MIMARTOR-844992 format. One record per residue (C-alpha): x, z, y; residue in three letters; residue number from 0. Coordinates in Angstrom, 2 decimals. Layout:
! residues N
    east      up   north residuo num
       X       Z       Y     ALA NUM
...
***
This chain:
! residues 233
    east      up   north residuo num
  -57.23 -167.26    9.01     MET   0
  -60.28 -166.84    7.09     ARG   1
  -58.99 -168.98    4.21     ASP   2
  -55.86 -167.24    4.35     LEU   3
  -57.47 -163.71    3.79     ARG   4
  -59.36 -164.71    1.17     VAL   5
  -56.40 -166.43   -0.87     ALA   6
  -54.31 -163.51    0.14     THR   7
  -56.86 -160.97   -1.49     VAL   8
  -56.91 -163.37   -4.49     GLY   9
  -53.11 -163.15   -4.76     ALA  10
  -53.40 -159.40   -4.54     VAL  11
  -55.94 -159.35   -7.16     CYS  12
  -53.88 -161.77   -9.62     ALA  13
  -50.97 -159.38   -9.32     ILE  14
  -52.98 -156.71  -10.37     LEU  15
  -54.88 -158.24  -13.21     THR  16
  -51.42 -158.40  -15.12     THR  17
  -50.38 -154.80  -14.09     VAL  18
  -53.87 -153.15  -15.08     VAL  19
  -54.12 -154.96  -18.33     PHE  20
  -50.52 -154.32  -19.17     VAL  21
  -51.08 -150.59  -18.63     VAL  22
  -54.45 -150.35  -20.29     GLY  23
  -52.89 -152.19  -23.58     ILE  24
  -50.22 -149.86  -23.29     THR  25
  -52.62 -146.93  -23.36     PHE  26
  -54.53 -148.13  -25.96     MET  27
  -51.63 -148.78  -28.30     ALA  28
  -50.13 -145.44  -27.60     VAL  29
  -53.39 -143.80  -28.59     ALA  30
  -53.13 -145.53  -31.84     GLY  31
  -55.51 -148.39  -31.30     VAL  32
  -53.73 -151.58  -31.54     GLN  33
  -56.91 -154.02  -30.57     VAL  34
  -59.87 -153.41  -28.56     LEU  35
  -62.27 -155.71  -30.16     ILE  36
  -62.28 -155.03  -34.03     PRO  37
  -61.14 -158.06  -36.38     GLU  38
  -64.10 -159.15  -38.62     THR  39
  -64.44 -157.43  -41.86     GLY  40
  -62.19 -154.41  -40.49     LYS  41
  -64.48 -152.50  -38.75     VAL  42
  -64.25 -149.40  -40.81     ASP  43
  -60.24 -149.48  -40.10     GLU  44
  -61.14 -149.80  -36.47     TRP  45
  -63.65 -146.86  -36.39     ILE  46
  -61.03 -144.74  -38.39     GLY  47
  -58.28 -145.48  -35.48     ASP  48
  -60.70 -144.90  -32.59     VAL  49
  -61.95 -141.56  -34.27     ASP  50
  -58.49 -140.30  -34.68     GLU  51
  -57.41 -141.72  -31.06     ALA  52
  -56.71 -139.84  -27.96     SER  53
  -58.76 -139.97  -24.84     GLY  54
  -55.74 -142.50  -23.72     LEU  55
  -58.09 -145.07  -25.49     PHE  56
  -61.03 -144.93  -23.24     PHE  57
  -58.47 -144.96  -20.28     VAL  58
  -56.96 -147.97  -21.35     GLY  59
  -60.18 -149.68  -22.59     ALA  60
  -61.70 -149.28  -18.95     TRP  61
  -58.92 -150.37  -17.38     LEU  62
  -59.04 -153.56  -19.40     VAL  63
  -62.40 -153.93  -18.10     ILE  64
  -61.25 -152.99  -14.29     PHE  65
  -58.54 -155.84  -15.11     GLY  66
  -60.98 -158.36  -15.88     GLY  67
  -62.95 -157.79  -12.72     LEU  68
  -59.66 -158.22  -10.44     LEU  69
  -59.10 -161.36  -12.10     GLY  70
  -62.71 -162.60  -10.97     LEU  71
  -61.35 -162.37   -7.34     VAL  72
  -58.23 -163.83   -8.40     ALA  73
  -59.59 -167.26   -9.80     LEU  74
  -61.96 -167.21   -6.44     VAL  75
  -58.60 -166.83   -4.03     GLY  76
  -56.98 -169.71   -6.39     PHE  77
  -59.70 -171.95   -5.63     TYR  78
  -59.45 -171.09   -2.18     ASP  79
  -55.36 -171.92   -1.72     ALA  80
  -55.90 -175.05   -3.89     LEU  81
  -59.28 -176.53   -3.09     ARG  82
  -57.53 -179.59   -1.06     GLY  83
  -56.53 -181.09   -4.40     ALA  84
  -59.89 -182.55   -5.09     THR  85
  -63.71 -181.48   -4.75     PRO  86
  -64.01 -181.40   -8.39     ALA  87
  -61.46 -178.27   -8.44     LEU  88
  -64.95 -176.37   -7.83     ILE  89
  -65.37 -176.48  -11.89     VAL  90
  -62.26 -174.37  -11.80     ALA  91
  -63.52 -171.06  -10.25     PRO  92
  -67.07 -171.68  -12.05     VAL  93
  -65.89 -171.94  -15.54     ALA  94
  -63.19 -169.42  -14.96     GLY  95
  -65.34 -166.64  -13.53     VAL  96
  -67.84 -167.68  -16.02     SER  97
  -65.28 -167.04  -18.97     GLY  98
  -64.35 -163.64  -17.42     LEU  99
  -67.45 -162.38  -17.38     VAL 100
  -67.84 -163.07  -20.87     LEU 101
  -64.45 -161.72  -21.80     VAL 102
  -65.67 -158.60  -19.86     THR 103
  -69.04 -158.22  -21.53     ILE 104
  -66.94 -158.98  -25.13     SER 105
  -64.79 -155.69  -24.19     HIS 106
  -67.78 -153.58  -22.90     LEU 107
  -69.19 -153.82  -26.35     ILE 108
  -66.42 -152.34  -28.21     PRO 109
  -66.40 -149.45  -25.57     ILE 110
  -69.88 -149.05  -26.30     ALA 111
  -69.35 -148.53  -30.03     MET 112
  -66.30 -146.44  -29.68     ALA 113
  -68.74 -144.05  -27.52     TYR 114
  -71.68 -144.41  -29.91     GLU 115
  -71.13 -145.91  -33.45     LEU 116
  -67.88 -144.28  -34.14     VAL 117
  -69.19 -140.23  -33.95     PRO 118
  -72.12 -141.71  -36.00     SER 119
  -70.33 -143.13  -38.55     TYR 120
  -67.93 -140.23  -38.99     VAL 121
  -71.12 -137.63  -39.11     ASP 122
  -73.05 -140.19  -41.30     ALA 123
  -73.14 -140.36  -45.28     THR 124
  -74.32 -142.28  -48.07     GLY 125
  -76.93 -145.19  -46.92     ALA 126
  -76.69 -143.90  -43.55     THR 127
  -72.99 -144.55  -43.15     LYS 128
  -73.49 -148.06  -44.66     GLU 129
  -76.37 -149.06  -42.22     SER 130
  -74.02 -147.67  -39.36     VAL 131
  -71.18 -149.81  -40.23     LEU 132
  -73.32 -152.72  -40.90     ALA 133
  -74.32 -152.47  -37.27     THR 134
  -70.60 -152.09  -36.11     GLY 135
  -70.50 -155.24  -38.09     ASP 136
  -73.00 -157.05  -36.35     ALA 137
  -71.71 -155.74  -32.75     PHE 138
  -68.07 -156.61  -33.76     GLY 139
  -68.70 -160.12  -34.49     ILE 140
  -70.99 -160.26  -31.27     LEU 141
  -67.68 -159.52  -29.34     ALA 142
  -65.54 -161.56  -30.75     LEU 143
  -67.78 -164.82  -30.62     LEU 144
  -68.23 -163.91  -26.93     THR 145
  -64.73 -163.72  -26.08     ASN 146
  -64.09 -166.71  -28.02     TYR 147
  -66.75 -168.63  -25.57     VAL 148
  -65.36 -166.90  -22.55     GLY 149
  -61.43 -167.32  -23.46     ASP 150
  -62.48 -171.19  -23.97     ALA 151
  -63.79 -171.63  -20.40     LEU 152
  -61.05 -169.54  -18.85     GLY 153
  -57.99 -170.80  -20.85     TRP 154
  -59.09 -174.18  -21.71     VAL 155
  -60.98 -175.06  -18.87     VAL 156
  -60.03 -173.44  -15.45     ALA 157
  -56.18 -172.62  -16.21     VAL 158
  -55.15 -176.19  -16.49     PRO 159
  -57.52 -177.29  -13.83     LEU 160
  -55.59 -175.02  -11.39     TYR 161
  -52.26 -176.13  -13.20     GLY 162
  -53.21 -179.76  -12.61     TRP 163
  -54.40 -178.51   -8.84     ALA 164
  -50.77 -176.99   -8.01     VAL 165
  -48.89 -180.03   -9.31     LEU 166
  -51.06 -182.27   -7.27     ARG 167
  -51.04 -180.19   -4.08     THR 168
  -47.10 -179.30   -4.03     GLY 169
  -48.40 -176.24   -2.30     LEU 170
  -46.62 -173.84   -4.92     LEU 171
  -43.74 -174.48   -7.34     PRO 172
  -44.15 -177.03   -9.96     ARG 173
  -43.34 -174.80  -12.85     TRP 174
  -46.46 -172.88  -12.32     ILE 175
  -48.64 -175.73  -12.68     GLY 176
  -47.29 -176.82  -15.82     TRP 177
  -47.29 -173.45  -17.16     LEU 178
  -50.85 -173.67  -16.44     GLY 179
  -51.06 -176.76  -18.87     LEU 180
  -49.02 -175.24  -21.38     VAL 181
  -51.24 -172.20  -21.39     VAL 182
  -54.51 -174.31  -21.90     GLY 183
  -52.77 -176.54  -24.74     ALA 184
  -51.78 -173.19  -26.41     PHE 185
  -55.56 -171.80  -25.59     ALA 186
  -57.03 -175.40  -27.00     LEU 187
  -54.95 -175.01  -30.22     ILE 188
  -56.07 -171.30  -30.68     GLY 189
  -59.66 -172.34  -30.51     LEU 190
  -59.17 -173.60  -34.25     LEU 191
  -58.21 -169.79  -35.04     GLY 192
  -60.97 -168.93  -37.18     PRO 193
  -60.03 -172.00  -39.30     ALA 194
  -56.47 -171.75  -39.16     SER 195
  -54.10 -168.87  -39.40     SER 196
  -51.46 -170.89  -37.83     VAL 197
  -53.54 -171.86  -35.10     ALA 198
  -54.43 -168.00  -34.44     GLU 199
  -50.76 -167.18  -34.54     GLY 200
  -50.26 -169.43  -31.67     LEU 201
  -52.95 -167.46  -29.48     THR 202
  -50.58 -164.79  -28.44     PHE 203
  -47.89 -166.92  -26.76     PRO 204
  -51.06 -168.25  -24.81     GLY 205
  -52.20 -164.75  -24.16     PHE 206
  -48.85 -163.76  -22.46     VAL 207
  -48.43 -166.92  -20.81     GLY 208
  -51.51 -166.28  -19.12     PHE 209
  -50.53 -163.29  -17.66     PHE 210
  -47.33 -164.99  -16.62     VAL 211
  -48.96 -167.37  -14.78     TRP 212
  -51.74 -165.64  -12.99     ILE 213
  -49.12 -163.11  -11.77     ALA 214
  -46.89 -165.98  -10.60     ALA 215
  -49.50 -167.25   -8.96     MET 216
  -50.40 -164.42   -6.82     GLY 217
  -46.91 -163.79   -6.22     ILE 218
  -46.24 -167.04   -5.03     THR 219
  -49.45 -167.28   -2.95     LEU 220
  -48.13 -164.16   -1.08     LEU 221
  -45.13 -165.50   -0.37     ARG 222
  -45.91 -169.12    0.99     ARG 223
  -49.09 -167.65    2.73     ARG 224
  -48.03 -169.17    6.15     ASN 225
  -47.65 -172.44    4.79     ARG 226
  -51.16 -172.01    2.85     LEU 227
  -52.42 -171.50    6.06     GLU 228
  -51.50 -174.85    7.74     THR 229
  -52.31 -176.71    4.94     ALA 230
  -55.08 -179.41    5.04     PRO 231
  -58.27 -178.83    3.16     LEU 232
***
């Protein structure tokens, strides 16, 4: 029962991860900010959008942070349910949790920018304005790089490993395992985004696929919790 409880908590957190992320991203978009992390060379545009945005932007941004924390628990629960696949599966939660921690940090950086740098930039003039913008560029690049490494650990390493474990154990529907592998493939291609606009465009299907995958994992784990309780470890 102990193992079942861990897997069940992870399953619930997996479902909530998708729900909270979708709500958070929707809130930010409605507030007028399309991306949480400013794109390289467009920090000034991002600052303008944040300055004009309503408080709904901050609510959405913090929901995204909360969604990442829920995802940490979900990945541990997935391991608990699928660890019978192979002892090597321990790599999945380690890589996944490390990746989500980095992604969460990359989301906290622009929130801090929104609180501090945005009003400073709006109120500044002349050389001071340029200095604040340069600082914003530096923090923006730091957030992007941190997010890049975090996504690589989570999407390219952890998700495919969990997908493989699903296929190996047969405890969950095989399509979920294949979806995990597909998400990993899109993420691997997406790593070439800085060098190729085509590769960068393929990150969105992988992004959507990840949230479909994690929600499907959570729902199925809940529905099959009795079977998981009796499965060999």
